[in-house]
C-alpha positions as CSV (number, residue, x, y, z in Angstrom):
1,M,109.8,-103.8,-122.2
2,R,113.0,-102.0,-122.9
3,R,112.6,-98.2,-123.0
4,G,114.6,-95.7,-124.9
5,Y,116.2,-92.7,-123.1
6,I,114.3,-89.4,-123.6
7,V,116.2,-86.2,-124.2
8,V,114.1,-83.0,-124.4
9,F,115.3,-79.6,-125.7
10,G,113.1,-76.9,-124.2
11,N,113.1,-73.2,-123.8
12,E,110.2,-70.7,-123.9
13,K,112.3,-68.2,-126.0
14,G,113.2,-68.7,-129.6
15,G,116.6,-68.1,-131.2
16,S,118.6,-69.8,-128.5
17,G,120.2,-72.5,-130.8
18,K,117.8,-75.2,-129.6
19,T,117.3,-76.9,-132.9
20,T,121.0,-76.6,-133.8
21,S,121.9,-78.2,-130.6
22,A,119.3,-80.9,-131.0
23,V,120.2,-81.9,-134.5
24,H,123.9,-82.1,-133.6
25,L,123.0,-84.5,-130.7
26,I,120.9,-86.5,-133.1
27,S,123.8,-86.7,-135.6
28,G,126.3,-87.6,-132.8
29,L,124.1,-90.4,-131.5
30,L,123.6,-91.8,-135.0
31,W,127.3,-91.8,-135.9
32,A,128.0,-93.3,-132.5
33,G,125.9,-96.3,-133.5
34,F,122.7,-95.7,-131.5
35,R,119.1,-96.2,-132.8
36,V,117.6,-92.7,-132.7
37,A,114.1,-91.3,-133.1
38,S,113.1,-87.6,-133.0
39,L,109.9,-85.8,-132.3
40,D,109.1,-82.2,-133.4
41,L,106.5,-80.7,-131.2
42,D,106.5,-77.3,-132.9
43,G,103.8,-78.1,-135.4
44,R,103.8,-74.5,-136.8
45,Q,107.5,-73.7,-137.4
46,Q,108.9,-77.3,-137.6
47,S,112.5,-76.2,-137.6
48,L,113.8,-79.6,-136.7
49,T,111.6,-81.3,-139.3
50,R,112.8,-78.9,-142.0
51,Y,116.5,-79.5,-141.0
52,L,116.0,-83.3,-141.3
53,E,114.1,-83.0,-144.6
54,N,117.0,-81.0,-145.9
55,R,119.3,-83.8,-144.7
56,A,117.4,-86.5,-146.5
57,A,117.3,-84.4,-149.7
58,T,121.0,-83.9,-149.6
59,A,121.6,-87.6,-149.1
60,A,119.5,-88.4,-152.1
61,A,120.7,-85.6,-154.4
62,E,124.4,-85.7,-153.7
63,G,124.9,-89.4,-153.0
64,V,126.1,-88.6,-149.4
65,D,125.7,-91.5,-147.0
66,L,123.9,-89.7,-144.2
67,L,122.4,-91.4,-141.2
68,C,118.9,-90.1,-140.4
69,P,116.6,-90.7,-137.4
70,T,113.1,-92.0,-137.4
71,H,111.3,-88.7,-137.3
72,E,107.7,-87.7,-136.5
73,V,105.8,-84.4,-135.9
74,I,103.1,-83.8,-133.3
75,T,100.8,-80.9,-133.9
76,A,98.9,-79.4,-130.9
77,S,95.2,-80.3,-130.7
78,T,92.7,-77.8,-132.0
79,A,89.8,-79.0,-129.9
80,D,87.5,-76.2,-128.8
81,S,87.6,-77.3,-125.1
82,A,90.9,-76.5,-123.4
83,R,90.5,-79.6,-121.3
84,Q,89.9,-81.8,-124.3
85,A,92.9,-80.2,-126.1
86,R,95.2,-81.0,-123.2
87,R,93.9,-84.6,-123.0
88,E,94.4,-85.1,-126.8
89,D,97.9,-83.6,-126.6
90,T,98.9,-85.8,-123.6
91,M,97.5,-89.0,-125.3
92,A,99.3,-88.2,-128.7
93,L,102.6,-87.7,-126.9
94,A,102.2,-90.8,-124.8
95,E,101.3,-92.9,-127.9
96,R,104.3,-91.8,-129.9
97,L,106.7,-92.2,-127.1
98,S,105.5,-95.6,-126.2
99,R,106.1,-96.8,-129.8
100,L,109.3,-94.9,-130.5
101,A,111.0,-95.6,-127.1
102,A,110.3,-99.3,-127.5
103,A,112.3,-99.5,-130.8
104,H,115.1,-96.9,-130.2
105,D,117.9,-96.3,-127.8
106,F,117.2,-92.5,-127.7
107,V,114.2,-90.3,-128.4
108,V,115.1,-86.6,-128.9
109,I,112.3,-84.1,-128.6
110,D,112.4,-80.5,-129.8
111,C,109.8,-78.3,-128.1
112,P,108.3,-75.0,-129.4
113,G,109.7,-71.8,-128.0
114,S,106.5,-71.1,-126.0
115,D,104.6,-72.2,-122.9
116,A,102.1,-74.9,-124.2
117,H,100.6,-78.0,-122.7
118,L,102.2,-80.3,-125.2
119,S,105.6,-78.8,-124.3
120,R,104.9,-79.2,-120.5
121,A,104.0,-82.8,-121.1
122,A,107.3,-83.4,-122.8
123,H,109.2,-81.8,-120.0
124,R,107.5,-84.1,-117.6
125,V,108.7,-87.3,-119.3
126,A,112.3,-86.1,-120.0
127,D,115.2,-88.2,-118.6
128,T,117.5,-85.3,-119.6
129,L,116.2,-81.8,-120.2
130,V,118.5,-79.5,-122.2
131,T,117.7,-75.7,-122.0
132,P,119.9,-73.7,-124.4
133,I,120.1,-70.0,-123.7
134,N,122.2,-67.2,-125.2
135,D,124.5,-65.2,-123.0
136,S,122.2,-62.3,-122.8
137,L,120.1,-60.7,-120.0
138,L,117.0,-61.2,-122.2
139,D,117.5,-65.0,-122.4
140,L,118.6,-65.1,-118.7
141,D,115.3,-63.6,-117.6
142,M,113.4,-66.7,-118.6
143,V,115.3,-68.8,-116.0
144,V,116.4,-66.2,-113.4
145,R,114.8,-63.1,-111.9
146,L,117.4,-60.4,-111.2
147,D,117.1,-57.1,-109.3
148,A,116.7,-53.8,-111.2
149,A,120.4,-53.4,-111.4
150,G,120.7,-56.8,-113.1
151,K,123.3,-58.0,-110.6
152,T,121.6,-59.8,-107.8
153,F,119.7,-63.1,-108.0
154,V,116.2,-62.7,-106.7
155,A,114.4,-65.9,-107.7
156,P,114.1,-68.6,-110.4
157,G,112.4,-67.3,-113.5
158,A,109.0,-68.4,-115.0
159,Y,110.5,-71.1,-117.1
160,A,112.6,-72.5,-114.3
161,V,109.6,-72.6,-112.0
162,M,107.7,-74.6,-114.7
163,V,110.5,-77.1,-115.0
164,V,110.6,-77.6,-111.2
165,E,106.8,-78.2,-111.3
166,Q,107.1,-80.8,-114.1
167,R,110.0,-82.5,-112.3
168,R,108.0,-82.8,-109.1
169,A,105.0,-84.2,-111.1
170,R,107.3,-86.8,-112.7
171,L,108.6,-87.9,-109.3
172,A,105.0,-88.0,-107.9
173,R,104.0,-90.4,-110.6
174,G,106.9,-92.7,-109.7
175,G,109.3,-91.6,-112.4
176,A,113.0,-91.4,-112.1
177,G,114.8,-88.1,-111.5
178,M,115.4,-85.6,-114.4
179,D,118.8,-84.3,-115.3
180,W,118.3,-80.7,-116.2
181,I,121.1,-78.9,-118.1
182,V,121.2,-75.2,-118.9
183,L,123.3,-74.9,-122.0
184,R,125.2,-71.6,-122.5
185,N,125.1,-71.1,-126.3
186,R,126.7,-68.2,-128.1
187,M,128.8,-67.2,-125.1
188,S,130.5,-63.8,-124.8
189,P,134.3,-63.8,-125.1
190,L,135.9,-65.4,-122.0
191,G,136.7,-62.9,-119.3
192,S,134.1,-60.4,-120.3
193,R,132.1,-58.8,-117.5
194,N,128.8,-59.9,-119.0
195,S,129.9,-63.5,-119.4
196,T,131.3,-63.6,-115.8
197,M,128.1,-62.1,-114.4
198,I,125.8,-64.6,-116.2
199,G,128.0,-67.5,-115.1
200,E,127.8,-66.5,-111.5
201,T,124.0,-66.0,-111.8
202,L,123.6,-69.4,-113.4
203,D,125.7,-71.0,-110.6
204,R,123.3,-69.5,-108.1
205,L,120.3,-70.9,-110.1
206,S,122.0,-74.3,-110.1
207,A,122.3,-74.3,-106.3
208,V,118.6,-73.4,-105.9
209,V,116.8,-75.6,-108.5
210,G,119.4,-78.4,-109.0
211,C,120.3,-77.9,-112.7
212,R,123.7,-78.3,-114.3
213,I,125.4,-75.6,-116.3
214,A,127.3,-76.6,-119.5
215,R,128.9,-74.8,-122.4
216,G,127.2,-75.1,-125.7
217,V,128.0,-73.9,-129.2
218,R,129.4,-70.5,-130.2
219,D,127.9,-68.3,-132.9
220,R,129.7,-69.7,-135.9
221,V,128.9,-69.1,-139.5
222,I,129.3,-72.7,-140.4
223,Y,126.3,-73.8,-138.2
224,R,124.0,-71.4,-140.2
225,Q,125.5,-72.6,-143.6
226,L,124.8,-76.3,-142.9
227,F,121.0,-75.9,-142.2
228,L,119.9,-75.8,-145.9
229,R,121.8,-79.1,-146.6
230,G,120.8,-80.7,-143.3
231,L,124.4,-81.4,-142.4
232,T,126.2,-81.1,-139.0
233,V,129.9,-80.5,-138.4
234,L,130.1,-84.1,-137.4
235,D,129.1,-85.1,-140.9
236,L,131.8,-83.0,-142.5
237,T,134.6,-85.0,-141.0
238,R,133.4,-88.3,-142.5
239,E,133.6,-89.8,-146.0
240,P,132.1,-89.0,-148.4
241,A,130.5,-85.9,-146.8
242,K,133.8,-84.2,-146.1
243,G,134.4,-83.9,-149.8
244,K,131.2,-81.9,-150.1
245,R,131.8,-79.2,-147.6
246,P,130.2,-75.8,-148.3
247,A,132.5,-73.7,-150.6
248,S,132.3,-70.8,-148.1
249,A,133.1,-72.9,-145.0
250,E,135.4,-71.2,-142.6
251,T,138.9,-72.8,-142.3
252,E,139.9,-76.3,-141.5
253,A,141.0,-75.0,-138.1
254,S,137.5,-73.4,-137.5
255,L,135.8,-76.6,-138.6
256,A,138.0,-78.6,-136.2
257,A,137.1,-76.2,-133.4
258,A,133.4,-76.5,-134.1
259,R,133.7,-80.3,-134.1
260,D,135.5,-80.3,-130.8
261,E,132.9,-77.9,-129.4
262,V,130.1,-80.3,-130.3
263,R,132.0,-83.3,-128.9
264,H,132.5,-81.5,-125.6
265,L,128.8,-80.7,-125.6
266,L,127.8,-84.3,-126.1
267,D,130.2,-85.4,-123.4
268,D,128.8,-82.9,-120.9
269,L,125.2,-84.3,-121.4
270,W,126.2,-87.5,-119.6
271,L,123.9,-89.7,-121.7
272,P,124.0,-93.5,-121.2
273,S,127.0,-95.1,-123.0
274,L,127.6,-92.0,-125.2
275,S,130.9,-90.9,-123.7
276,R,132.4,-94.3,-124.4
277,R,131.6,-94.0,-128.1
278,L,132.7,-90.4,-128.7
279,G,135.9,-91.7,-130.3
280,R,133.7,-92.8,-133.2
281,L,132.8,-89.2,-134.0
């Protein structure tokens, strides 16, 4: 049976731009002509679900032709027994993935910003794992342990250790390798001491655990504006959505910069057949 490619967005810290990155990938894949499904594993906050609900509402209310994925939510088990809860979570994820991956080219999974069994199970099945982090020492601490001066790489952080464990478990069960990408969102200005130090530290992490480092999205007002309407910068360059841009959107030059930023992000993910279709976006 043909199996869809699974992309997981994971990070144990919130506020890193995980959902923004995920929804722009979903939009890009849809506009590129792929069949896309999405899974929200954060049953409490459901940021991805709310974003896609806003998208469907905008399409209906404003007559905008927006492509939407097949979307589902998985809520963590509430069984009294921890063992039973883990078993139910694993079975729920396996059932959804079996069904969705059989009917779609890609399945994009948004994990909660915490360490939970359901999230670990998703990491274990990822063909590509994307871990967005902000350019800050607080975010960096999840993936890297530094010395007290904050300058010397000591060891992989708790989250990085978990990813390595799940990758090994995946290989032990006969799965293919996992492409792990640490995505630098909201980067400091180029040439700043903080940005340079974080870049050098992540390069060291890459050499130790085998992840790739890519540049994500900056902290732009337009990304926050688009949430309530469920839009992405890729939608705003297409008809008829581009005639319905937010009145307070930055400038045409800023929108173009954001669009190019997202296209570079999608290209850097190295997903099957996507690079060949970027010209459609």
